[in-house]
N, C-alpha and C positions, 0 to 999 in steps of 0.2 A: 579529562575532557576529550583528549585525543582518542583514548580507548573507547569512550562512548560513541564518538563520531564514526570510528571505524566499524564498530559493531552495528551501529544504526545503518550505515551504507551497505554492509554485508547483508543485513536482514532485508533491506529494500531490494537488493539484487536477487536474493532468494525468492522473495515474494513475486517479483515481476517474472522471473523464470518460471515459477509455478503457474502463473496466470497464462503465459504463452503455451506451456505444455498442456495445461487444462483445456485451452481453446482447441488445440490440435487434437487432443483425445476426444473432445466433444464432437468435433467435425467428423472424425473417423467413426465414432459411434452412431452419429445420425445417418451416415452413408450406409452402414451395415443394417441399421434399423429399417431404413426404407428399402432394403433389398438391392441396393446398387453396389456392385462389386468393383466398379471402376474407381481407382484411387487418384489417378491423375487426369485432369481435364485440360483439353486444349482450349485456350481462350478464343482462338480464331480458327474457324474452319473455312478454307478457301475452296470454292467450287468454280472451276474455270470452264464450265461448259458454255460454248458459244451458241448453242441452239436456244431459241426463245422458249420461255416457259411461262405459265400462267398459274397463279395461286389464288384461291378464294378464301378470304378471311372474313368471317361473320357476314357472309353474303355479299361482300364487296370484292370485286375482281382486281387483282394486282398483277401487273406484268412487268417484264424486264425492260428498263429504259436505259438509254445511253446517258453518259454524264452530261453531254451537251444539251440533251432534251431537258434534263433536270435543272441545269443552270438557266435555260431559257424560261422555264416555268417559274423558277424562283425569282428571276428578275421581273417577270410580269407581276408577281404577287407583291414584291417589295417596291416596285416602281411607283405605284399609286398609293402607298401607305402614308397617309397624312399623320397618323399617330406616331409612326417611326421618326418622321422629321421633327415633330414637336418634342418627342422624347430626346432626340439628339440635341436639340437646342437647349432643353432644360438641363441635360447632362453637362453641356459646355458651361452653362451658367453656374451650376453647382460646383463644378471643378474649379472655376475661377474664384468663386467666393471662398471655397475651402482653402485654396492656395493662399488667398489673401489673409485669411485668419491664421494659418500656420506661419506665414511669413511675419505677420504682426506679433504673434506670440513669441517667435524666435527672437525678434528684435528686442522685445521687452525683456525677455529672460537674459539676453546677451548684455543689455544695458545694466540690469540688476547685478549680474555677476562681474561686470567690469568695475563696479563701484567699490 
Protein backbone atom coordinates (compact mmCIF):
# COMPACT_ATOMS: atom_id res chain seq x y z
CA UNK A 1 0.00 0.00 0.00
CA UNK A 2 2.84 2.40 0.83
CA UNK A 3 4.57 1.56 -2.44
CA UNK A 4 1.38 2.30 -4.38
CA UNK A 5 0.92 5.62 -2.60
CA UNK A 6 4.50 6.71 -3.28
CA UNK A 7 4.26 5.77 -6.95
CA UNK A 8 0.89 7.52 -7.22
CA UNK A 9 2.23 10.77 -5.73
CA UNK A 10 5.34 10.56 -7.91
CA UNK A 11 3.16 10.21 -11.03
CA UNK A 12 0.99 13.16 -9.92
CA UNK A 13 4.11 15.30 -9.46
CA UNK A 14 5.39 14.27 -12.91
CA UNK A 15 2.02 15.06 -14.47
CA UNK A 16 1.74 18.51 -12.89
CA UNK A 17 5.34 19.33 -13.84
CA UNK A 18 4.55 18.35 -17.42
CA UNK A 19 1.48 20.58 -17.42
CA UNK A 20 3.50 23.57 -16.21
CA UNK A 21 6.27 22.99 -18.75
CA UNK A 22 3.65 22.53 -21.48
CA UNK A 23 1.98 25.84 -20.64
CA UNK A 24 5.33 27.58 -20.76
CA UNK A 25 6.20 26.04 -24.13
CA UNK A 26 2.77 26.89 -25.54
CA UNK A 27 3.16 30.51 -24.47
CA UNK A 28 6.60 30.74 -26.04
CA UNK A 29 5.29 29.13 -29.22
CA UNK A 30 2.40 31.60 -29.42
CA UNK A 31 4.79 34.53 -29.07
CA UNK A 32 6.97 33.19 -31.90
CA UNK A 33 3.93 32.42 -34.04
CA UNK A 34 2.63 35.98 -33.71
CA UNK A 35 6.06 37.36 -34.65
CA UNK A 36 6.76 38.86 -31.26
CA UNK A 37 10.39 38.47 -30.25
CA UNK A 38 9.99 39.96 -26.77
CA UNK A 39 10.13 37.23 -24.14
CA UNK A 40 9.80 39.34 -21.00
CA UNK A 41 7.03 41.85 -20.51
CA UNK A 42 6.91 44.60 -17.94
CA UNK A 43 3.56 44.54 -16.19
CA UNK A 44 3.66 48.26 -15.53
CA UNK A 45 5.09 51.00 -17.67
CA UNK A 46 5.38 54.32 -15.85
CA UNK A 47 5.25 57.52 -17.85
CA UNK A 48 6.17 60.51 -15.68
CA UNK A 49 5.66 63.29 -18.18
CA UNK A 50 4.18 66.28 -16.42
CA UNK A 51 3.03 67.90 -19.64
CA UNK A 52 -0.68 67.58 -20.40
CA UNK A 53 -1.75 65.21 -23.12
CA UNK A 54 -4.98 64.31 -24.83
CA UNK A 55 -6.00 60.98 -26.33
CA UNK A 56 -8.96 60.17 -28.50
CA UNK A 57 -10.50 56.71 -28.14
CA UNK A 58 -13.43 55.75 -30.35
CA UNK A 59 -14.25 59.38 -30.95
CA UNK A 60 -14.25 60.30 -27.26
CA UNK A 61 -11.60 62.70 -26.00
CA UNK A 62 -9.69 61.68 -22.86
CA UNK A 63 -7.28 63.98 -21.08
CA UNK A 64 -4.99 63.82 -18.06
CA UNK A 65 -6.67 64.68 -14.77
CA UNK A 66 -5.29 64.99 -11.29
CA UNK A 67 -6.23 62.55 -8.56
CA UNK A 68 -8.15 65.25 -6.69
CA UNK A 69 -10.34 65.97 -9.72
CA UNK A 70 -11.05 62.26 -10.12
CA UNK A 71 -11.94 61.92 -6.41
CA UNK A 72 -14.34 64.87 -6.65
CA UNK A 73 -16.08 63.46 -9.72
CA UNK A 74 -16.32 60.04 -8.04
CA UNK A 75 -17.87 61.58 -4.91
CA UNK A 76 -20.40 63.42 -7.06
CA UNK A 77 -21.39 60.19 -8.77
CA UNK A 78 -21.55 58.16 -5.54
CA UNK A 79 -23.19 60.85 -3.43
CA UNK A 80 -26.59 60.63 -5.04
CA UNK A 81 -26.65 56.91 -5.63
CA UNK A 82 -29.82 55.58 -4.03
CA UNK A 83 -29.20 52.06 -5.31
CA UNK A 84 -25.79 52.02 -3.60
CA UNK A 85 -27.39 52.89 -0.27
CA UNK A 86 -30.08 50.25 -0.74
CA UNK A 87 -27.46 47.65 -1.66
CA UNK A 88 -25.45 48.54 1.42
CA UNK A 89 -28.51 48.09 3.64
CA UNK A 90 -29.33 44.73 2.02
CA UNK A 91 -25.71 43.65 2.44
CA UNK A 92 -25.83 44.45 6.15
CA UNK A 93 -29.05 42.48 6.57
CA UNK A 94 -27.75 39.47 4.66
CA UNK A 95 -24.52 39.46 6.68
CA UNK A 96 -26.50 39.59 9.93
CA UNK A 97 -28.77 36.72 8.84
CA UNK A 98 -25.82 34.62 7.65
CA UNK A 99 -23.94 35.16 10.91
CA UNK A 100 -27.10 34.20 12.80
CA UNK A 101 -27.38 30.95 10.81
CA UNK A 102 -23.71 30.08 11.26
CA UNK A 103 -23.84 30.78 14.99
CA UNK A 104 -26.97 28.64 15.36
CA UNK A 105 -25.45 25.78 13.37
CA UNK A 106 -22.30 25.97 15.48
CA UNK A 107 -24.28 25.87 18.71
CA UNK A 108 -26.33 22.88 17.52
CA UNK A 109 -23.22 20.95 16.42
CA UNK A 110 -21.45 21.85 19.66
CA UNK A 111 -24.44 20.56 21.63
CA UNK A 112 -24.48 17.31 19.64
CA UNK A 113 -20.76 16.70 20.11
CA UNK A 114 -20.93 17.38 23.85
CA UNK A 115 -23.56 14.69 24.36
